[in-house]
N, C-alpha and C positions, 0 to 999 in steps of 0.2 A: 555407328558401331559395327554393323555388318561389313561395311566397306574396308575396315581395317583388320578384320578378323584373321584373314589368311596370313598376312605378314606379321601379325602379332604372334602367331604360332611359330613363325620362322625365327623371330627374335628370341622367344622363350627357349627355342631349341638349342641355343648356344650353350646353356648349362643344364643338361638333362640330369635328373636325379640319379645319384650313385656315381657320378663321374669323379668326384673328388677322391673317393676311396680308391678308385682304379689308378689314378695318377700317383697316389702315394706309394704304390708298390714299385719295387725296383724293376727296371726294364733295361734292355740292351738296345741302344740306338744304333741304327745302321748309318754309318758315316757318309757324308756327302761324296767324298772321293771314292768310296766303295761303290755307291750307286752309279756314279758317273763313269766309272771304269768297267763296270760289270758287263759282260757279254753273255750272261747266262740267264735262265729263267729262275726266279725265286719261287720255290714251291714249299708247301706244307703237306704233311701226311698224318692223318689221325689214327686213333687206335683201331678203327675198322679198315685200315689200309686204303682209305679214300684220300685222293689227292686234291689239292686246291691251290690257286694262285695266291701268293702273298701280295697284299695290297697296301700295307701300312709300313711306317718307317721305324718300327720298334718291335721287340719281342719280349714276352714275359719270361722270367727265369724258367729254364727247362725246355722252352720251345726250340725245336730243331728246324733250321732252314735246310732245304734240300736244293742245292745249286745245280741246275740241270743244263748240261751242254748237249748231250745226246743220250740215247737209251742206255749206253754202257758207261757214261761218265756223269755220275750224279754224286756230288760231294756234300756231306753233311757238315753243319756248323751249329753248335748249341749255345744258347744264351746262358751265361754263368752268373752266379750270385753277385760277382763283383762288377757286373755290367758290361762284360766283354764277351765276344763270341770266340769259342774255341772248338776246333782249330779256326784260324782266321778265315773269313769268307773268301771262297775261291771265286775269282772273277773272269779269268781267261777262258776263251773258247775259240778255236780256230775258225769254226763256221757257226756263228751265232744263230740260234733259232729265231724265226720270224713268224708273227701271227698270220693266219690265213682267214679268208672269208668264204664261207660255204652257205649255199642256199638251204633253207630249212622251211618246215611247215609252221606257220604262225597265223592262226585264223584271225587275229586282231589286225593284221596288216592287209590292206587292200591291194598291195602290190606283191613284190617278191621280197621275202624276209631273208636277211643274211645275218649269220652269226659269225662274229669276228673273235678269234681267240687262238689258243693252242690246242691242237689235238694230241693228247698224251695218254698213254696207258688205256687206250680204247674208249676214251671219253673226250668231249669237247669242253674246254675250260674257257668260258666266255668272258670277254672284256666289254663288249657292247653289242647291241643288236640294231640293225638298220632295216627300215621299211623303204623299199626302193621301187620306183615306177620304171620298168625297163623300156616301156614304149617311149616315154619322153626323156628317159635317162636323167631322172631327178630323184634326189633323196626327199622323202616325205617327212621322216623323223628318225631319230636315233635315241635309243634308251641305253643309259649306262649308270653306274654308281660312282659317286665322287666321295673318296675317303679323305679324312683329315690327315694332315702331315705337317711337319715342322718346317720344311723348306721345299721349294720346287727345283728339281735338278735342271741342268741345261739339257735341251733336246739333243739326243745323240744322232739324229738323222733328219733329213727333210725330203728324202726321195719318195715319190708317190708310187703306189702300186695299184694296178687295175684289177687283178684277180680274175681276169677273163670277163669282167662285167662290161667293159668297153674295150675297144681296139686301140692300138697305138695311134692310128690315124685320128680317131675320135678324141683322144687325149689332147691332141694339138689345138682343139677348140679353146683350151684354157690358156694358151700362150699369149703373151702381151701383144705381139704383132698381129696375131689372128683375131684377137678381140677388137683391136683398132680397125682391121679390115671389115669385120662384121658390122661395126657401127657406121662405117662409111657406106656399106651396102644398104643398111637400113635407113640411114638418115642423111646421106649425102656426104661428099668429100669435105664440105665446109660446115659440118654439124658442130654444135656448141658443146657436145658431150665429151668427146675425147679428141684433143687437138693434135696429138702426135703419137707415134708408137714407141716413144722413149720413156713414158711414165706408166706405172702400173696403177690402173684405175679399179680393175676388178681382179680379185684373186680367188684362190680355192679356200673358202672359209670352212674351217672345221665345225662340225656339230658337236661331237664329243671332243673336247679340247685336249691337246697333248698334255697340258699342265694339270689336267684332272687325274692323271696317272703318275706313278712314282718311279717305276723301274724302266730301264731303257727299252726293252723289248715291247713293253706296253705302250710307251709313248710313240715308238716307231709305228706300232700297229694302228695309230690314228690317221696315218698318212695314206688313206685309201679313198678311192672315188665313191665308195658307198658311205662315206662319212664327210662329204664335201659338197658345197653348193657355191655357185658364183655369188660372191659377196663383195660389196664395195670395200676397197682396202682401208679407206679412212674410217669406215664404220667398224670393220673387223678390228682395227687397232685403237678404236675410240671407245664408245660406250659398250660395245659388245665385249671387249676385253675387260673393261671395268666391271661388268656384271659377272663374268667368269671369276675374276679375282675376288669379288665380294662374296660370292657363294662359297668359295674355298675358305675364306677367312671366317665364315660363320661356323665351321665344323670343328668340333672337339677332335683331338687326335684319337685314332682308332674307332671313330664312328663314321657314318656315311649318310649321304642323301641319295635318293633315286631321282635322276634328272632325265626328262625328255626334252630334246632339242629338235625343233621342227622348222620347216619352211612352207609358206602358204602363198598361193597366188602367183601371178606372173607380172613383173614390172611392165608398165606401159609408158612410153615416152612419145612426145610429139615430133612428128616429121614435119618440120617447118618449111619444107619446099612447096607444100600445098597451102591454099588459102580457102577455108580455115585449115589449120594444121591437122594432119591425119594422125591418130593415135596408133602406135604399133607395139605389139608384144615384143619383148626383148628375149631372144634365144641366142645362145652362143653357137649353136649348130643349126642344122636344117630342122626346125621344130623340135630340137633336142637341147638339153642343158638350159632350161629356162632360168633367167635371173629372177629369184623370188621377190615378191613385193614385201612380205613380212617374214621375220624370223622370231622365234620365241624360245624361251626356256621355262619349263614347268617343273617345279621342285616339290618333292615329297620326302618325308622323313623315313627313317628306317622301318617304321611300322606302316609305311605307304599312305600316310595321311597327308592330304594336300596342304602345302605351306604358302606357295605364291607362284606368280607367273610374270615374267618380263616379256614384253612385246616390242620389237624394234622394227622401224620402217627401213627397208633396204633401198633407199633412194636418196642420193646426195643432191638431186636436182629439185626436190620438193621446195615449194615456197614457204610452207608453214606446216606446223604439226597437224596431221589430219585428224578427223574424228575417229573414234574407236571403230573398228570393223564390227560386224554383227555378232561375231563369236567371242567378243571381249566386252565384259562389263568393267569399266574402268574403276580402279581404286587408287589410293595414295601409294606411292613407292617408298620403301624404307631406305633407299639409296639415293643420295643426292648426285645427279648426273649433270654434266655440261650438255644440256639438251639443245644443241645446235645441229643443223642439217648435216654438216660434214662428219659429225661423230655418230649420227644415227638418232633420229627422233625416237624416244623410248617412252612407253607408258607401262603401267602395271594393270593386271586383270584379276578379277575375283577368281581364285582357283576352283571354287565350288561350282562355278557356272561356265568356266572356260571350255569351249568346244570347237576347236579348229576343224575345218572341212578337209578331211583326208580320205 
């Protein structure tokens, strides 16, 4: 019974009390073409003149969206009883604002904490928070909120930003040709891991996924090195993406989950030029940008109660599903995955005892 408790909570959270009454109220939906064409920040302002980022795809009657282009161009649009916004939502902006990453004090982080979001009206409006090890240049974990929505827009950009955390030269460690050269240096020119420089084997894996956000500026803000780890491409596109989609599918519209996504350990592979083979840690740079061994997503509800944990092995060369690491007490998963090595061996952990070493 205890083994299933965490994910039982997650399943029950699909229909929290009171949600039916909220959905019955008239709301204005923000249309897909508006979201995908918008080059502004969607903001709200309350009666105390406090600003916040809009995170959901609809508004209650009377809610006023503030469409921010710059400090002197903020256009309001109000949700009407007929379900339409008036005036129509303004989308154009010649120089679209882009989220920034700034270092902050966060005593829970054993590295350097970065807050990613928009600095507006004298305050930082956070999208997510990263705990980053500057010495090894690795992300330990990222905290963000995933809100329910009726559709996932197309990503408006794929350009990565470094925010001064790493240099342009260090960014090149993530390029396909440089990863191929790194594997040749580590394991020899005839290694069995990466056969040529024409195939993408490892890519920049998001921790806070772009699809977990709704508006263009917010999705673009996930393409930062404080939000990425070297992840095998087939795993990123396989079970990892399936987990992300499943979490989003559990959410009622206008509700959210608190999600921590982290990377643990360093992948070790055999250098078969020696007998017996020598095990080597895999870094994309000179003892920097480690390829993590494990990646996880820990999910909590809006009251911050633990719901469940997914743990994925980041190793497409493993021969079998490994035993759970010491920080994971294995439980049954609520999601049926194609648990093959190329898609990422995945297990679930008891959220009450999950304690990764960060």
